[in-house]
C-alpha positions as CSV (number, residue, x, y, z in Angstrom):
1,X,-21.4,33.8,46.6
2,X,-17.5,34.0,46.2
3,X,-15.0,35.2,48.5
4,X,-14.9,38.5,46.7
5,X,-18.5,39.2,47.0
6,X,-18.8,38.5,50.7
7,X,-15.5,41.0,51.2
8,X,-17.3,43.7,49.2
9,X,-20.8,43.4,51.2
10,X,-19.0,43.1,54.7
11,X,-17.5,46.5,53.6
12,X,-20.4,47.8,52.3
13,X,-22.0,47.0,55.2
14,X,-19.3,48.6,57.5
15,X,-19.8,51.9,55.5
16,X,-23.1,52.3,55.7
17,X,-23.6,51.0,59.5
18,X,-21.2,52.4,62.0
19,X,-22.7,49.9,64.8
20,X,-21.6,47.0,62.0
21,X,-17.9,48.5,61.8
22,X,-17.6,49.0,65.5
23,X,-18.9,45.4,66.2
24,X,-16.4,44.1,63.7
25,X,-13.5,46.3,64.9
26,X,-13.0,48.1,61.5
27,X,-11.8,51.4,61.0
28,X,-11.2,53.4,57.6
29,X,-7.9,52.0,56.9
30,X,-9.1,48.4,57.3
31,X,-12.3,49.2,55.4
32,X,-10.0,50.2,52.5
33,X,-8.0,47.2,52.8
34,X,-10.7,44.8,52.6
35,X,-12.2,47.0,49.8
36,X,-9.0,46.9,47.8
37,X,-8.7,43.1,48.5
38,X,-12.2,42.3,47.4
39,X,-11.5,44.3,44.3
40,X,-8.3,42.3,43.6
41,X,-10.0,39.2,44.4
42,X,-12.8,40.0,42.1
43,X,-10.6,40.7,39.2
44,X,-8.6,37.3,39.4
45,X,-11.9,35.6,39.6
46,X,-13.1,37.1,36.3
47,X,-9.9,36.7,34.8
48,X,-9.7,33.1,35.9
49,X,-13.3,32.7,34.6
50,X,-12.4,34.4,31.1
51,X,-9.4,32.1,30.9
52,X,-11.4,28.6,31.8
53,X,-14.0,29.6,28.9
54,X,-11.5,30.5,26.6
55,X,-9.5,27.1,27.2
56,X,-13.2,25.3,27.2
57,X,-13.8,26.7,23.9
58,X,-10.2,25.9,22.4
59,X,-11.0,22.4,23.6
60,X,-14.2,22.5,21.5
61,X,-12.7,23.5,18.6
62,X,-9.7,21.2,18.7
63,X,-12.1,18.3,19.2
64,X,-14.3,19.6,16.1
65,X,-11.1,20.0,13.9
66,X,-9.6,16.6,15.2
67,X,-12.9,14.7,14.5
68,X,-13.1,16.7,10.9
69,X,-9.5,15.7,10.0
70,X,-9.8,12.2,11.1
71,X,-13.0,11.8,8.8
72,X,-11.4,13.4,5.7
73,X,-8.5,11.2,6.3
74,X,-10.6,8.2,6.5
75,X,-12.8,9.2,3.7
76,X,-9.7,9.7,1.3
77,X,-8.5,6.4,2.0
78,X,-11.8,4.6,1.8
79,X,-12.2,6.2,-1.7
80,X,-8.9,5.4,-2.9
81,X,-9.1,1.8,-1.7
82,X,-12.7,1.5,-3.4
83,X,-10.9,2.7,-6.6
84,X,-8.2,-0.2,-6.3
85,X,-11.1,-2.7,-5.5
86,X,-12.8,-1.8,-8.3
87,X,-9.7,-1.9,-10.6
88,X,-9.1,-5.6,-9.0
89,X,-12.5,-6.8,-9.9
90,X,-12.5,-5.3,-13.5
91,X,-9.1,-7.5,-13.9
92,X,-10.8,-10.5,-12.4
93,X,-14.1,-10.3,-15.2
94,X,-12.2,-9.1,-17.9
95,X,-11.8,-12.5,-19.9
96,X,-15.4,-13.4,-19.2
97,X,-16.4,-10.2,-20.7
98,X,-14.0,-10.7,-23.5
99,X,-14.7,-14.3,-24.5
100,X,-18.0,-15.1,-26.4
101,X,-20.3,-17.9,-24.9
102,X,-19.7,-17.8,-21.4
103,X,-22.5,-19.7,-19.3
104,X,-24.4,-18.4,-16.8
105,X,-22.6,-20.7,-14.1
106,X,-19.4,-19.3,-14.8
107,X,-20.2,-15.7,-14.9
108,X,-22.0,-16.2,-11.5
109,X,-18.6,-17.8,-10.2
110,X,-16.4,-15.2,-11.7
111,X,-18.7,-12.3,-10.3
112,X,-18.1,-14.0,-6.7
113,X,-14.5,-14.3,-7.5
114,X,-14.3,-10.4,-8.1
115,X,-16.4,-9.6,-5.4
116,X,-14.0,-11.6,-3.1
117,X,-11.0,-10.1,-4.8
118,X,-12.3,-6.5,-4.3
119,X,-13.4,-6.8,-0.7
120,X,-9.8,-8.3,0.0
121,X,-8.2,-5.0,-1.7
122,X,-10.6,-2.7,0.3
123,X,-10.1,-3.7,3.4
124,X,-6.4,-4.2,3.1
125,X,-5.8,-0.6,2.0
126,X,-8.5,1.0,4.1
127,X,-7.0,-0.5,7.0
128,X,-4.0,1.7,8.8
129,X,-1.7,-1.0,9.3
130,X,-1.6,-3.7,6.3
131,X,-1.1,-7.2,6.7
132,X,-0.6,-9.1,3.2
133,X,0.0,-6.7,0.2
134,X,3.1,-5.2,0.1
135,X,4.6,-1.4,-1.1
136,X,1.4,0.3,-0.3
137,X,3.8,3.4,-0.8
138,X,5.3,2.2,-3.9
139,X,3.1,3.6,-6.4
140,X,5.4,2.5,-9.4
141,X,5.7,-1.2,-7.8
142,X,1.9,-1.6,-7.7
143,X,0.4,0.4,-10.6
144,X,3.1,-1.5,-13.4
145,X,2.5,-5.2,-11.6
146,X,-1.3,-4.5,-12.0
147,X,-1.1,-3.0,-15.9
148,X,1.2,-5.9,-16.6
149,X,-1.6,-8.5,-15.1
150,X,-4.2,-6.5,-17.1
151,X,-2.5,-6.4,-20.4
152,X,-1.8,-10.0,-20.3
153,X,-5.4,-11.2,-19.5
154,X,-6.9,-8.6,-22.1
155,X,-4.4,-9.7,-24.8
156,X,-4.5,-13.1,-24.3
157,X,-8.4,-13.2,-24.0
158,X,-8.6,-11.3,-27.4
159,X,-6.6,-14.0,-28.9
160,X,-8.2,-16.9,-27.7
161,X,-11.7,-15.3,-28.4
162,X,-10.3,-15.1,-32.2
163,X,-11.1,-18.9,-32.2
164,X,-14.4,-18.7,-31.8
165,X,-15.9,-14.7,-32.9
166,X,-13.0,-13.3,-34.8
167,X,-13.1,-9.6,-35.0
168,X,-10.6,-6.7,-36.4
169,X,-9.2,-6.6,-33.1
170,X,-8.9,-10.3,-32.0
171,X,-7.0,-11.0,-35.5
172,X,-4.6,-8.2,-34.7
173,X,-3.6,-9.4,-31.6
174,X,-3.8,-13.3,-32.7
175,X,-1.5,-12.2,-35.8
176,X,1.0,-10.9,-33.3
177,X,0.7,-13.5,-31.3
178,X,2.0,-15.8,-34.0
179,X,4.8,-13.9,-35.0
180,X,5.8,-13.6,-31.1
181,X,5.4,-17.4,-30.6
182,X,7.2,-18.1,-33.6
183,X,10.4,-15.8,-32.7
184,X,10.5,-17.3,-28.7
185,X,10.2,-20.7,-29.4
186,X,13.5,-22.2,-29.5
187,X,15.4,-25.0,-28.0
188,X,15.3,-25.0,-24.0
189,X,13.1,-21.6,-23.9
190,X,10.7,-21.0,-21.3
191,X,7.9,-20.9,-24.5
192,X,9.2,-24.5,-25.6
193,X,9.0,-25.7,-22.1
194,X,5.8,-24.3,-21.6
195,X,4.2,-26.4,-24.3
196,X,5.9,-29.7,-22.8
197,X,3.5,-29.1,-19.7
198,X,0.6,-30.9,-22.3
199,X,0.3,-34.6,-22.3
200,X,0.6,-36.9,-25.3
201,X,-2.6,-36.5,-26.8
202,X,-2.4,-32.7,-27.4
203,X,-2.8,-31.9,-31.3
204,X,-0.6,-29.6,-33.2
205,X,-3.1,-26.9,-33.0
206,X,-3.3,-27.3,-29.3
207,X,0.5,-27.3,-28.7
208,X,0.5,-23.7,-31.0
209,X,-2.1,-22.2,-29.1
210,X,0.0,-22.7,-25.7
211,X,2.9,-21.3,-27.6
212,X,1.1,-18.2,-28.8
213,X,-0.1,-17.5,-25.3
214,X,3.1,-18.4,-23.3
215,X,5.2,-16.0,-25.9
216,X,2.5,-13.3,-25.9
217,X,2.4,-13.0,-21.9
218,X,6.4,-13.7,-21.4
219,X,7.2,-11.1,-23.7
220,X,4.9,-8.7,-22.0
221,X,6.1,-9.6,-18.5
222,X,9.6,-8.7,-20.0
223,X,8.6,-5.3,-21.1
224,X,7.1,-4.7,-17.8
225,X,10.1,-5.5,-16.0
226,X,12.2,-3.2,-18.3
227,X,9.5,-0.5,-17.7
228,X,9.6,-1.0,-14.2
229,X,13.3,-0.4,-13.7
230,X,12.9,2.9,-16.1
231,X,10.1,4.3,-13.8
232,X,12.3,3.6,-10.8
233,X,15.1,5.4,-12.0
234,X,13.4,8.4,-13.5
235,X,11.0,8.8,-10.5
236,X,13.9,7.7,-7.9
237,X,11.7,5.5,-5.8
238,X,12.4,5.0,-2.9
239,X,13.6,8.2,-1.9
240,X,16.6,9.1,0.3
241,X,14.9,12.5,1.5
242,X,11.7,11.4,2.7
243,X,10.6,9.1,5.5
244,X,10.0,5.1,4.4
245,X,8.2,3.1,6.9
246,X,9.6,-0.6,6.3
247,X,6.6,-2.4,8.1
248,X,4.0,-0.9,6.3
249,X,5.7,-1.4,2.8
250,X,6.9,-4.8,3.6
251,X,4.5,-6.4,6.3
252,X,5.6,-9.9,6.2
253,X,9.2,-8.9,6.5
254,X,10.4,-8.7,10.2
255,X,13.4,-6.2,10.6
256,X,14.1,-7.4,13.9
257,X,14.0,-10.7,13.5
258,X,18.1,-11.3,13.5
259,X,21.0,-9.9,11.7
260,X,21.3,-6.6,10.0
261,X,18.3,-5.6,8.3
262,X,20.6,-4.5,5.3
263,X,22.1,-7.9,4.9
264,X,18.7,-9.7,5.3
265,X,16.9,-7.2,2.5
266,X,20.0,-7.7,0.2
267,X,19.7,-11.5,0.8
268,X,16.2,-11.5,0.2
269,X,16.5,-9.5,-2.8
270,X,19.0,-12.0,-4.2
271,X,16.8,-15.3,-3.5
272,X,13.6,-13.3,-5.1
273,X,16.1,-12.7,-8.0
274,X,16.9,-16.2,-8.6
275,X,13.8,-17.8,-8.2
276,X,12.0,-15.2,-10.4
277,X,14.6,-16.0,-13.2
278,X,14.2,-19.7,-12.8
279,X,10.6,-20.1,-12.1
280,X,9.7,-20.1,-16.0
281,X,11.9,-23.0,-16.3
282,X,11.4,-24.8,-13.2
283,X,7.4,-24.9,-13.3
284,X,7.0,-26.8,-16.8
285,X,9.9,-29.2,-15.8
286,X,8.1,-30.1,-12.6
287,X,4.8,-30.5,-14.5
288,X,6.3,-32.5,-17.1
289,X,8.4,-34.9,-14.6
290,X,5.8,-35.3,-11.7
291,X,3.0,-36.0,-14.1
292,X,2.2,-37.3,-17.5
293,X,1.4,-34.0,-18.7
294,X,-1.9,-31.9,-18.4
295,X,-4.6,-33.0,-20.5
296,X,-4.7,-31.0,-23.7
297,X,-8.4,-30.1,-23.4
298,X,-8.0,-28.8,-20.1
299,X,-5.2,-26.9,-20.3
300,X,-6.7,-25.4,-24.0
301,X,-10.0,-24.4,-22.3
302,X,-10.4,-20.5,-22.8
303,X,-10.4,-19.6,-19.0
304,X,-7.7,-22.0,-17.9
305,X,-5.4,-21.2,-20.7
306,X,-5.7,-17.3,-20.2
307,X,-5.0,-17.7,-16.2
308,X,-2.5,-20.7,-16.5
309,X,-0.1,-18.6,-18.9
310,X,-1.0,-15.1,-17.2
311,X,0.1,-16.5,-14.1
312,X,3.0,-18.4,-15.5
313,X,4.5,-14.9,-16.8
314,X,3.2,-12.7,-13.8
315,X,4.6,-14.4,-11.0
316,X,8.5,-14.6,-12.1
317,X,8.2,-10.9,-13.0
318,X,6.6,-10.2,-10.1
319,X,9.4,-11.6,-7.9
320,X,12.0,-9.9,-9.9
321,X,10.3,-6.5,-9.2
322,X,10.1,-7.7,-5.7
323,X,13.8,-8.2,-5.6
324,X,14.6,-4.9,-7.5
325,X,12.5,-2.9,-4.9
326,X,14.3,-4.6,-1.7
327,X,17.6,-4.1,-3.2
328,X,16.6,-0.2,-3.7
329,X,15.4,0.0,-0.1
330,X,18.6,-1.8,1.1
331,X,20.7,0.9,-0.6
332,X,18.4,3.8,0.6
333,X,18.8,2.4,4.3
334,X,22.7,2.5,3.7
335,X,22.9,5.8,2.3
336,X,20.5,7.3,5.4
337,X,22.8,5.3,7.8
338,X,26.0,6.6,6.3
339,X,24.4,10.1,6.4
340,X,23.7,9.8,9.9
341,X,27.0,8.6,10.9
342,X,28.6,11.5,9.1
343,X,26.5,13.8,11.1
344,X,27.3,12.3,14.3
345,X,30.9,12.2,13.5
346,X,30.8,15.9,13.2
347,X,29.2,16.4,16.8
348,X,31.6,16.4,20.1
349,X,31.7,13.0,21.8
350,X,30.0,14.8,24.9
351,X,26.9,15.7,23.0
352,X,26.6,12.2,21.7
353,X,24.4,11.2,24.6
354,X,22.1,13.7,23.9
355,X,21.3,12.8,20.1
356,X,18.2,11.5,18.7
357,X,17.6,7.7,18.6
358,X,17.7,6.1,15.6
359,X,15.0,7.0,12.5
360,X,11.9,4.9,13.1
361,X,11.7,4.0,9.4
362,X,14.9,2.1,9.2
């Protein structure tokens, strides 16, 4: 029983029992005051109870909405990560599917590698915070890199498959590869240097086979670089009008390691550009100088030739793409800083102390 009920019962007892009113020393004025106070307390208690119930309902509704939103977000992120993992698995198993005469043991090893690669991509993209894969928010960067690698692997697999099981499609790609190999085979070219990785026991047919694969992969990487630059210009990535989290897109880059972040981004961009440009020349030269050459039977085996030439062409192009992306991020940060300094310059000095902190995404 609350206070309002107690006062109400006391007033009612005093009204119905005069002796009780006499004992409590209550007159009519006091009874009216007690009755009014009881009614007022009753209204306050009723309003408080209604407010508490409304608050409870609101909290329950907020919890349900929050849980539902979290579940939707997780499901959407998991579905996107699963699609990316499936695409990576397709890339890994593509040569084994296209090439004829693949043994059971090789298929099992490739399937295991595909599962491992798919799991790595799934957990990386499904995690809230990345650890290895860069530019999670950079759709042009990752998509063009994937399409470049997939195109190289599929085309090289078709060319190599033409040697054992010729089809119309494989003959077409093989003919194009012969033209590309002859066009890019000139002194000191990356294609010519790639053929120097073979040892002295290599036959003329094996050397031509390596040149065709190297030239085709290298030309696809060059076209991918040009496409990447054009897409960045057309899409305007990264945009200066939207937030860009450096940590999420560059998990291996530490912005607070020392020095200005823009200068470090520009320096790393120049380093990646230089390494990417020199890598097609350095790798064959290093193999030729440090070893007596790769055995021809090893390098010209179908799986080894496809993946060796694909990685040889992919790594320099990926480094140059990374250099371009980091340079554009540095430009974006520089533009945002200049815009904020312009805004701060228009504020009175007395109000600068109350200005917001620096952007979290810079």
